[in-house]
C-alpha positions in Angstrom: 0.0 0.0 0.0 1.4 3.4 -1.0 1.9 6.3 1.4 -0.5 8.3 -0.7 -3.4 5.9 -0.3 -2.6 5.5 3.5 -2.8 9.3 4.0 -6.1 9.4 2.2 -7.6 6.7 4.3 -6.5 8.3 7.6 -7.2 11.9 6.7 -9.8 13.6 8.8 -13.0 14.7 7.0 -13.1 18.4 6.1 -16.4 19.8 7.3 -18.2 22.8 5.9 -17.0 26.1 7.2 -20.3 27.2 8.3 -20.4 24.2 10.7 -16.9 25.1 12.2 -18.1 28.7 12.7 -21.3 27.6 14.6 -19.7 28.3 17.9 -22.3 30.7 19.3 -25.2 28.7 18.1 -23.8 25.6 19.7 -23.1 27.7 23.0 -26.6 28.9 23.2 -27.9 25.4 22.7 -25.7 24.1 25.5 -26.9 26.9 27.8 -30.6 25.9 27.1 -29.8 22.3 27.9 -28.1 23.4 31.1 -31.1 25.5 32.1 -33.5 22.6 31.3 -31.4 20.5 33.8 -31.9 23.1 36.5 -28.4 24.7 36.3 -27.4 28.3 35.9 -26.5 28.4 32.1 -24.1 31.3 32.5 -21.9 29.5 35.0 -21.9 25.9 33.9 -21.2 26.3 30.2 -17.5 27.3 30.0 -15.1 28.2 27.3 -15.2 26.6 23.8 -12.6 23.7 23.7 -12.6 22.8 20.1 -14.4 21.1 17.2 -14.5 17.4 16.4 -15.4 16.6 12.8 -17.9 13.8 12.4 -18.2 14.1 8.6 -18.2 16.7 5.9 -21.8 17.6 6.9 -21.5 17.3 10.7 -19.3 18.4 13.6 -19.4 18.4 17.3 -18.5 21.5 19.3 -17.0 21.0 22.9 -17.4 23.3 25.8 -16.0 23.1 29.3 -18.9 21.9 31.8 -18.4 23.7 35.1 -21.1 21.5 36.7 -20.6 20.6 40.5 -19.7 16.9 40.8 -18.8 16.6 37.0 -15.0 17.3 37.0 -13.6 17.0 33.6 -16.9 16.7 31.8 -17.9 18.7 28.8 -20.9 19.8 26.9 -21.0 18.3 23.4 -23.2 19.9 20.8 -23.5 18.2 17.4 -24.6 20.3 14.4 -25.1 19.4 10.8 -26.1 20.8 7.4 -27.5 19.4 4.3 -25.6 21.7 2.0 -24.7 25.4 1.6 -28.2 26.4 0.7 -29.6 24.8 4.0 -29.3 26.3 7.5 -27.1 24.7 10.2 -29.3 22.5 12.5 -28.6 21.0 15.9 -28.6 17.2 16.0 -28.1 16.5 19.7 -26.7 18.0 23.0 -24.9 15.9 25.5 -23.0 16.2 28.8 -20.3 13.7 28.5 -17.1 12.8 30.3 -13.7 13.8 28.8 -10.5 11.9 29.1 -9.7 13.0 32.6 -13.3 13.1 33.9 -14.3 11.8 37.2 -16.7 8.9 36.4 -18.2 5.9 38.3 -16.7 2.6 37.8 -18.4 0.1 35.5 -21.5 -1.4 37.1 -20.9 -5.0 38.3 -24.0 -7.3 39.2 -24.2 -7.9 42.9 -23.6 -11.6 42.6 -20.3 -10.9 40.8 -19.1 -8.5 43.4 -19.3 -10.8 46.4 -16.0 -12.0 47.6 -14.9 -14.7 50.1 -15.5 -13.4 53.7 -18.4 -11.0 52.6 -21.2 -13.3 53.6 -22.4 -12.3 57.0 -25.0 -13.6 59.5 -28.4 -13.7 57.9 -27.1 -13.1 54.3 -28.3 -15.3 51.6 -26.3 -16.1 48.5 -28.0 -18.8 46.3 -26.0 -20.3 43.5 -27.0 -19.9 39.7 -29.3 -22.5 38.3 -26.5 -23.3 35.7 -23.5 -23.2 38.1 -20.9 -25.3 36.6 -19.5 -26.2 40.1 -22.7 -28.3 40.8 -24.2 -31.3 39.1 -27.3 -33.4 40.0 -26.4 -36.1 42.5 -27.8 -38.8 40.3 -25.3 -38.3 37.4 -22.4 -40.6 36.8 -19.4 -39.2 38.3 -15.6 -40.1 38.7 -15.9 -39.3 42.4 -16.7 -42.4 44.6 -18.4 -39.9 47.0 -20.9 -38.9 44.4 -21.5 -42.6 43.3 -22.4 -43.4 47.0 -25.1 -40.8 46.8 -26.3 -41.9 43.6 -27.2 -45.3 45.1 -29.9 -43.5 47.1 -31.7 -41.4 44.5 -34.0 -39.0 46.2 -32.7 -39.6 49.8 -29.4 -37.9 49.4 -28.4 -34.4 48.4 -30.1 -33.0 45.3 -26.8 -31.5 43.9 -23.1 -32.3 44.5 -19.9 -30.6 43.4 -19.0 -31.3 39.7 -15.4 -32.2 38.6 -15.0 -28.5 37.7 -16.0 -27.3 41.1 -13.7 -29.7 42.8 -10.8 -28.8 40.7 -11.4 -25.1 41.4 -11.6 -25.8 45.2 -8.4 -27.8 45.1 -6.5 -25.1 43.2 -7.8 -22.5 45.7 -6.9 -24.6 48.7 -3.4 -25.5 47.4 -2.5 -21.9 46.8 -4.0 -20.6 50.0 -2.7 -20.1 53.6 -2.7 -23.8 54.3 -1.1 -24.9 51.0 2.4 -26.5 50.5 4.0 -23.2 49.5 2.9 -21.2 52.4 5.5 -19.6 54.8 4.4 -22.1 57.6 4.7 -25.1 55.5 8.2 -24.0 54.3 9.4 -23.7 57.8 9.0 -27.3 58.9 10.0 -30.7 57.6 7.1 -32.8 58.7 4.0 -32.7 56.4 0.4 -33.0 57.4 0.2 -36.3 55.5 2.2 -38.1 58.2 0.5 -36.3 61.2 -1.7 -38.2 63.5 -4.1 -35.1 63.7 -4.6 -35.1 60.0 -8.1 -36.3 58.9 -8.4 -37.0 55.2 -11.3 -35.9 53.1 -13.5 -38.4 51.3 -13.9 -39.0 47.7 -11.5 -37.7 44.9 -9.8 -35.1 47.2 -8.8 -37.5 49.8 -5.3 -38.0 48.3 -4.4 -34.3 48.6 -6.5 -32.7 51.3 -7.7 -33.2 54.8 -8.7 -31.4 57.9 -6.5 -30.5 60.8 -7.7 -31.7 64.1 -5.1 -30.4 66.4 -6.4 -27.6 68.6 -2.9 -26.2 69.1 -2.2 -25.9 65.3 -2.9 -22.8 63.4 -4.9 -24.8 60.9 -7.2 -26.4 63.4 -10.6 -27.0 61.8 -9.3 -25.9 58.3 -8.9 -27.9 55.1 -5.0 -28.4 54.7 -2.9 -29.8 51.8 -1.2 -33.1 52.5 2.1 -31.3 52.1 1.3 -28.5 54.5 2.9 -28.6 57.9 3.4 -26.8 61.2 5.3 -27.0 64.4 2.5 -29.0 66.1 3.1 -32.3 64.0 2.3 -35.3 66.1 5.7 -37.0 65.4 8.0 -34.1 66.3 10.6 -35.0 68.8 12.4 -32.2 70.7 15.7 -32.7 72.5 15.0 -31.4 76.0 18.6 -31.5 77.1 20.5 -28.2 77.6 21.5 -26.8 74.3 24.8 -25.5 75.7 27.0 -28.0 77.6 27.9 -26.8 81.1 31.2 -28.1 82.5 31.4 -29.6 86.0 32.7 -27.1 88.6 35.8 -28.0 90.4 37.0 -26.1 93.5 40.9 -26.3 94.1 42.0 -24.3 97.1 45.5 -25.7 97.2 46.9 -22.7 95.6 45.5 -20.2 97.9 48.0 -18.3 100.2 46.2 -18.1 103.4 47.9 -16.0 106.2 46.8 -16.3 109.9 44.8 -13.4 111.3 46.7 -11.0 113.7 44.5 -11.7 116.7 45.5 -15.4 116.6 49.1 -14.9 117.1 
């Protein structure tokens, strides 16, 4: 592609001069819009910022918007014409944020804003009907725990965790506070998998996760990875002897030069 064709494709449209000159018309329209919104038009419509070409027959005039609470916003008045023999008309008037405007964050649905730890006493957070972490309990599964429930259709839980849900939970637990790479786990040699207080989970997660049952341990009552560990391991042996050897004290008074007291002479 030649440089000439590239410049042609990227060139801005050249609007009609009467559109570019329609500053005062656009200002008066912006003031009318401000008055309709209940503002003082003389104070909230600021200086003219510039013109944005939309096409040869359409431009947008920009004005500073000195509206309380709308820092960095601007009035945008779009005007157009059908030709030199036709008058300039107003297409629309908007109060829009500029590049450095103070705007609200994108709206996020409530169910997507909830984070672990947000749920309080009395709060309800039902799962979505198509939550991929859950499957009907009667479906065939690779988890023996699910198969056990499937034997009693209608008597057990209506839904159980799917493979996707279990994998997500396993990844979350492994990378968490009680995973194998935590600071506590790296400070000891003995892993939870060899601890007498380690209670393995059932089902497909039993090979990697369990619950700590040691009231002294920091993970008591929490799901821990089999390679996690702490200083309360059941098989830790501590040498209770003095860490610094102390030599036996020997008193030798044979070298003492003792002179009789003057009163004894």
